[in-house]
DSSP file (Angstrom, degrees, kcal/mol; ACC not computed):
  #  RESIDUE AA STRUCTURE BP1 BP2  ACC     N-H-->O    O-->H-N    N-H-->O    O-->H-N    TCO  KAPPA ALPHA  PHI   PSI    X-CA   Y-CA   Z-CA
    1    1 A A              0   0    0      0, 0.0     2,-0.3     0, 0.0     0, 0.0   0.000 360.0 360.0 360.0 143.3    6.4   26.1   -4.1
    2    2 A E        +     0   0    0      1,-0.1     6,-0.0     5,-0.0     0, 0.0  -0.609 360.0 177.8 -77.9 132.5    5.0   23.5   -6.5
    3    3 A T        +     0   0    0     -2,-0.3    -1,-0.1     4,-0.0     0, 0.0   0.593  42.8 106.8-111.6 -16.1    6.1   20.0   -5.6
    4    4 A S    >   -     0   0    0      1,-0.2     3,-1.5     2,-0.1     4,-0.2  -0.432  66.5-138.4 -67.7 137.5    4.3   17.9   -8.2
    5    5 A P  G >  S+     0   0    0      0, 0.0     3,-0.8     0, 0.0    27,-0.7   0.735 105.7  61.0 -64.8 -22.0    6.5   16.4  -10.9
    6    6 A L  G >  S+     0   0    0      1,-0.2     3,-1.6     2,-0.1    76,-0.1   0.602  81.0  83.2 -78.8  -9.9    3.7   17.3  -13.3
    7    7 A A  G <  S+     0   0    0     -3,-1.5    -1,-0.2     1,-0.3    -5,-0.0   0.694  97.2  41.0 -65.0 -17.4    4.0   20.9  -12.5
    8    8 A F  G <  S+     0   0    0     -3,-0.8    -1,-0.3    -4,-0.2    -2,-0.1   0.116  82.3 141.5-118.3  19.5    6.8   21.2  -15.0
    9    9 A A    <   +     0   0    0     -3,-1.6    73,-1.7    22,-0.1    74,-0.3  -0.407  16.4 165.8 -69.0 137.1    5.4   19.1  -17.7
   10   10 A A  B     -A   81   0A   0     71,-0.2    20,-0.4    -2,-0.1     2,-0.2  -0.598   9.8-175.8-154.6  84.9    6.1   20.4  -21.2
   11   11 A C        -     0   0    0     69,-2.2     2,-0.4    18,-0.2    18,-0.2  -0.583   6.1-167.3 -85.7 148.3    5.4   17.9  -24.1
   12   12 A T  E     -B   28   0B   0     16,-1.1    16,-2.1    -2,-0.2     2,-0.3  -1.000   7.4-169.5-138.3 135.2    6.3   19.0  -27.6
   13   13 A G  E     -B   27   0B   0     -2,-0.4     2,-0.3    14,-0.2    14,-0.3  -0.927   5.7-174.4-120.1 151.3    5.4   17.5  -31.0
   14   14 A I  E     -B   26   0B   0     12,-2.9    12,-2.5    -2,-0.3     2,-0.4  -0.999  11.3-159.1-144.0 143.7    6.7   18.3  -34.4
   15   15 A V  E     +B   25   0B   0     -2,-0.3     2,-0.3    10,-0.2    10,-0.2  -0.991  20.5 170.6-123.1 131.9    5.9   17.3  -38.0
   16   16 A A  E     -B   24   0B   0      8,-2.5     8,-2.9    -2,-0.4     2,-0.4  -0.910  24.5-140.3-136.2 161.3    8.5   17.7  -40.8
   17   17 A Q  E     -B   23   0B   0     -2,-0.3     6,-0.2     6,-0.2     5,-0.1  -0.992  18.7-138.4-125.7 129.4    8.9   16.6  -44.4
   18   18 A S    >   -     0   0    0      4,-2.7     3,-1.7    -2,-0.4     6,-0.0  -0.258  32.8-101.2 -77.1 169.1   12.3   15.5  -45.9
   19   19 A S  T 3  S+     0   0    0      1,-0.3    -1,-0.1     2,-0.1    -2,-0.0   0.730 124.5  56.9 -64.9 -20.2   13.5   16.5  -49.3
   20   20 A S  T 3  S-     0   0    0      2,-0.1    -1,-0.3     0, 0.0    -2,-0.0   0.478 123.1-105.1 -87.8  -3.3   12.4   13.1  -50.6
   21   21 A G  S <  S+     0   0    0     -3,-1.7     2,-0.3     1,-0.3    -2,-0.1   0.398  70.2 146.2  97.7  -3.6    8.8   13.8  -49.4
   22   22 A E        -     0   0    0     -5,-0.1    -4,-2.7     1,-0.0     2,-0.4  -0.528  42.9-137.1 -72.7 131.8    8.9   11.5  -46.3
   23   23 A I  E     -B   17   0B   0     -2,-0.3     2,-0.4    -6,-0.2    -6,-0.2  -0.753  18.7-165.6 -90.0 131.8    6.8   12.8  -43.4
   24   24 A V  E     -B   16   0B   0     -8,-2.9    -8,-2.5    -2,-0.4     2,-0.5  -0.977   5.9-168.6-120.2 130.0    8.3   12.5  -39.9
   25   25 A H  E     +B   15   0B   0     -2,-0.4     2,-0.3   -10,-0.2   -10,-0.2  -0.971  16.0 168.1-119.4 115.9    6.4   12.9  -36.6
   26   26 A G  E     +B   14   0B   0    -12,-2.5   -12,-2.9    -2,-0.5     2,-0.3  -0.862   6.6 173.5-126.7 160.4    8.4   13.2  -33.4
   27   27 A R  E     -B   13   0B   0     -2,-0.3     2,-0.3   -14,-0.3   -14,-0.2  -0.983  13.9-149.3-157.3 161.2    7.6   14.2  -29.9
   28   28 A N  E     -B   12   0B   0    -16,-2.1   -16,-1.1    -2,-0.3     2,-0.5  -0.897  11.8-141.0-131.3 164.0    9.2   14.4  -26.5
   29   29 A L        -     0   0    0     -2,-0.3     2,-1.3   -18,-0.2   -18,-0.2  -0.910  12.9-166.3-127.5 102.0    7.9   14.0  -22.9
   30   30 A D        +     0   0    0     -2,-0.5     2,-0.2   -20,-0.4   -19,-0.1  -0.247  31.2 150.1 -88.1  50.3    9.7   16.6  -20.7
   31   31 A Y    >   -     0   0    0     -2,-1.3     3,-0.8   -22,-0.1   -25,-0.1  -0.552  52.8-132.3 -80.8 146.6    8.7   15.1  -17.3
   32   32 A D  T 3  S+     0   0    0    -27,-0.7     3,-0.2     1,-0.3    -1,-0.1   0.566 105.9  58.3 -70.7  -8.7   11.0   15.4  -14.3
   33   33 A F  T >>  +     0   0    0      1,-0.2     4,-1.7   -28,-0.1     3,-0.6  -0.196  62.3 134.1-113.7  39.8   10.5   11.7  -13.7
   34   34 A A  H <>  +     0   0    0     -3,-0.8     4,-1.8     1,-0.2    -1,-0.2   0.844  69.1  58.3 -60.4 -36.1   11.8   10.4  -17.0
   35   35 A K  H 3> S+     0   0    0      1,-0.2     4,-0.7    -3,-0.2    -1,-0.2   0.871 105.8  49.8 -66.0 -34.0   13.9    7.7  -15.4
   36   36 A T  H X4 S+     0   0    0     -3,-0.6     3,-0.8     1,-0.2     4,-0.4   0.908 108.7  52.6 -66.2 -43.5   10.8    6.3  -13.7
   37   37 A L  H >X S+     0   0    0     -4,-1.7     3,-1.2     1,-0.2     4,-1.0   0.806  95.7  69.7 -65.7 -29.8    9.0    6.2  -17.0
   38   38 A E  H >< S+     0   0    0     -4,-1.8     3,-0.5     1,-0.3    -1,-0.2   0.890 100.0  48.0 -53.3 -40.3   11.8    4.3  -18.7
   39   39 A S  T << S+     0   0    0     -3,-0.8    -1,-0.3    -4,-0.7    -2,-0.2   0.607 118.7  37.7 -81.6 -10.2   10.9    1.2  -16.6
   40   40 A V  T <4 S+     0   0    0     -3,-1.2    20,-3.1    -4,-0.4     2,-0.3   0.296  81.7 125.7-121.9   7.3    7.2    1.3  -17.4
   41   41 A T  E <<  -C   59   0C   0     -4,-1.0     2,-0.4    -3,-0.5    18,-0.2  -0.507  38.6-169.2 -72.2 131.6    7.1    2.5  -21.0
   42   42 A L  E     -C   58   0C   0     16,-3.1    16,-2.4    -2,-0.3     2,-0.6  -0.964  19.5-156.3-123.1 137.5    5.1    0.1  -23.3
   43   43 A V  E     -C   57   0C   0     -2,-0.4     2,-0.5    14,-0.2    14,-0.2  -0.965  25.3-168.3-108.8 116.4    4.8    0.0  -27.1
   44   44 A V  E     -C   56   0C   0     12,-3.1    12,-2.5    -2,-0.6     2,-0.6  -0.900  15.4-152.4-115.3 128.9    1.5   -1.7  -27.8
   45   45 A D  E     -C   55   0C   0     -2,-0.5     2,-0.6    10,-0.2    10,-0.2  -0.889  10.7-151.9 -97.7 125.5    0.3   -2.9  -31.2
   46   46 A F  E     +C   54   0C   0      8,-3.1     7,-3.3    -2,-0.6     8,-1.4  -0.872  27.5 179.6 -96.1 117.8   -3.5   -2.9  -31.6
   47   47 A A  E     -C   52   0C   0     -2,-0.6     2,-0.4     5,-0.3     5,-0.2  -0.817  25.8-165.7-124.1 158.8   -4.4   -5.7  -34.0
   48   48 A R  E >  S-C   51   0C   0      3,-2.3     3,-2.1    -2,-0.3    -2,-0.0  -0.982  80.8  -7.0-141.1 131.3   -7.4   -7.3  -35.7
   49   49 A D  T 3  S-     0   0    0     -2,-0.4     3,-0.1     1,-0.3    -1,-0.1   0.872 131.2 -54.1  50.3  43.3   -7.3  -10.7  -37.5
   50   50 A G  T 3  S+     0   0    0      1,-0.2     2,-0.4     0, 0.0    -1,-0.3   0.472 115.5 113.0  80.6  -0.4   -3.5  -10.8  -37.2
   51   51 A K  E <   -C   48   0C   0     -3,-2.1    -3,-2.3     0, 0.0     2,-0.4  -0.912  69.3-122.1-111.1 129.4   -3.0   -7.3  -38.8
   52   52 A T  E     -C   47   0C   0     -2,-0.4    -5,-0.3    -5,-0.2     3,-0.1  -0.563  25.2-176.8 -71.3 123.6   -1.7   -4.3  -36.8
   53   53 A L  E     -     0   0C   0     -7,-3.3     2,-0.3    -2,-0.4    -6,-0.2   0.893  67.0 -20.7 -82.9 -48.2   -4.2   -1.4  -37.0
   54   54 A F  E     -C   46   0C   0     -8,-1.4    -8,-3.1    16,-0.1     2,-0.4  -0.984  56.1-131.5-159.1 161.8   -2.1    1.0  -35.1
   55   55 A T  E     -CD  45  69C   0     14,-2.7    14,-2.7    -2,-0.3     2,-0.3  -0.938  25.5-174.5-118.9 139.3    0.8    1.2  -32.6
   56   56 A A  E     -CD  44  68C   0    -12,-2.5   -12,-3.1    -2,-0.4     2,-0.5  -0.930  19.5-138.8-132.8 153.8    0.7    3.3  -29.4
   57   57 A V  E     +CD  43  67C   0     10,-2.3     9,-1.1    -2,-0.3    10,-0.9  -0.968  35.8 153.5-112.1 131.6    3.1    4.3  -26.6
   58   58 A T  E     -C   42   0C   0    -16,-2.4   -16,-3.1    -2,-0.5     2,-0.5  -0.833  40.8-112.8-143.5-179.8    1.8    4.3  -23.1
   59   59 A F  E >   -C   41   0C   0      5,-0.4     3,-2.9    -2,-0.3   -18,-0.2  -0.985  50.8 -84.9-124.6 120.3    3.0    3.9  -19.5
   60   60 A G  T 3  S+     0   0    0    -20,-3.1   -20,-0.0    -2,-0.5     0, 0.0  -0.375 108.8  15.8 -68.2 145.4    1.9    0.9  -17.5
   61   61 A P  T 3  S+     0   0    0      0, 0.0    -1,-0.3     0, 0.0   -21,-0.0  -0.827  97.0 111.4 -92.2  29.1   -0.5    0.5  -15.9
   62   62 A N    <   -     0   0    0     -3,-2.9    -3,-0.1     1,-0.1     0, 0.0  -0.441  54.1-153.6 -63.9 129.0   -2.1    3.5  -17.6
   63   63 A P  S    S+     0   0    0      0, 0.0     2,-0.2     0, 0.0    -1,-0.1   0.437  72.6  64.0 -85.8   0.6   -5.0    2.3  -19.9
   64   64 A T  S    S-     0   0    0     -5,-0.2    -5,-0.4     2,-0.0     2,-0.3  -0.568  70.5-139.1-114.7-179.0   -4.7    5.3  -22.3
   65   65 A F        -     0   0    0     -2,-0.2    -7,-0.2    -7,-0.1     3,-0.1  -0.979  14.3-161.2-141.6 154.4   -2.0    6.6  -24.6
   66   66 A N  S    S+     0   0    0     -9,-1.1    12,-2.2    -2,-0.3     2,-0.4   0.586  83.3  39.5-105.0 -16.6   -0.5   10.0  -25.6
   67   67 A T  E     +DE  57  77C   0    -10,-0.9   -10,-2.3    10,-0.2     2,-0.3  -0.996  62.9 160.1-141.6 131.8    1.1    8.9  -28.9
   68   68 A A  E     -DE  56  76C   0      8,-2.4     8,-2.9    -2,-0.4     2,-0.4  -0.993  15.0-163.0-149.6 154.8   -0.1    6.6  -31.7
   69   69 A V  E     -DE  55  75C   0    -14,-2.7   -14,-2.7    -2,-0.3     2,-0.7  -0.999  15.2-155.5-141.2 136.1    0.5    5.9  -35.3
   70   70 A R  E >>  - E   0  74C   0      4,-3.1     3,-2.4    -2,-0.4     4,-1.6  -0.925  43.5-120.1-106.2 102.7   -1.4    4.0  -38.1
   71   71 A W  T 34 S+     0   0    0     -2,-0.7     4,-0.0     1,-0.3    -2,-0.0  -0.080  91.3   8.3 -50.7 131.6    1.5    3.1  -40.3
   72   72 A G  T 34 S+     0   0    0      1,-0.1    -1,-0.3     2,-0.0    -3,-0.0   0.533 131.3  54.3  74.7   8.5    1.2    4.7  -43.8
   73   73 A S  T <4 S-     0   0    0     -3,-2.4     2,-0.3     1,-0.3    -2,-0.2   0.595 105.5 -32.4-133.9 -65.6   -1.8    6.7  -42.8
   74   74 A F  E  <  -E   70   0C   0     -4,-1.6    -4,-3.1     2,-0.0    -1,-0.3  -0.966  36.6-149.7-156.8 169.5   -1.6    9.1  -39.8
   75   75 A S  E     -E   69   0C   0     -2,-0.3     2,-0.3    -6,-0.3    -6,-0.2  -0.983  12.2-165.8-143.1 153.5   -0.2    9.8  -36.3
   76   76 A V  E     -E   68   0C   0     -8,-2.9    -8,-2.4    -2,-0.3     2,-0.3  -0.980   4.7-176.1-140.1 151.9   -1.4   11.6  -33.3
   77   77 A T  E     -E   67   0C   0     -2,-0.3     2,-0.5   -10,-0.2   -10,-0.2  -0.988  20.4-140.1-142.1 152.5    0.0   13.0  -30.1
   78   78 A Q        -     0   0    0    -12,-2.2     2,-0.3    -2,-0.3   -66,-0.1  -0.970  28.4-172.1-109.5 119.0   -1.4   14.7  -27.0
   79   79 A N        -     0   0    0     -2,-0.5     2,-0.3   -68,-0.1   -67,-0.1  -0.807   3.0-167.3-114.5 156.4    0.8   17.5  -25.8
   80   80 A E        -     0   0    0     -2,-0.3   -69,-2.2     0, 0.0     2,-0.4  -0.996  16.4-170.7-145.5 142.8    0.6   19.6  -22.7
   81   81 A R  B     -A   10   0A   0     -2,-0.3   -71,-0.2   -71,-0.2   -73,-0.1  -0.988   3.2-171.0-132.4 127.0    2.1   22.7  -21.1
   82   82 A D              0   0    0    -73,-1.7   -72,-0.1    -2,-0.4    -1,-0.1   0.479 360.0 360.0 -96.0  -4.8    1.4   23.4  -17.5
   83   83 A R              0   0    0    -74,-0.3    -1,-0.1   -75,-0.1   -73,-0.1   0.366 360.0 360.0-139.8 360.0    2.8   26.9  -17.4
């Protein structure tokens, strides 16, 4: 039997457009250890000269991110399915 909590990972992203033309990008992280992630989730603004370039969501102390947005421009996600 698989015992790793990552064995059941199933991230999903979706992009939709409202009737007014607004683009919405959503995603979930279906990890079995979501309660643990709640206490280490970080929303980080990357800035230059006092202006936010993009915002990312990560989990401390992880130096990478799976979700990021440059407001008014684009968004990205990294999604995964292990089975």
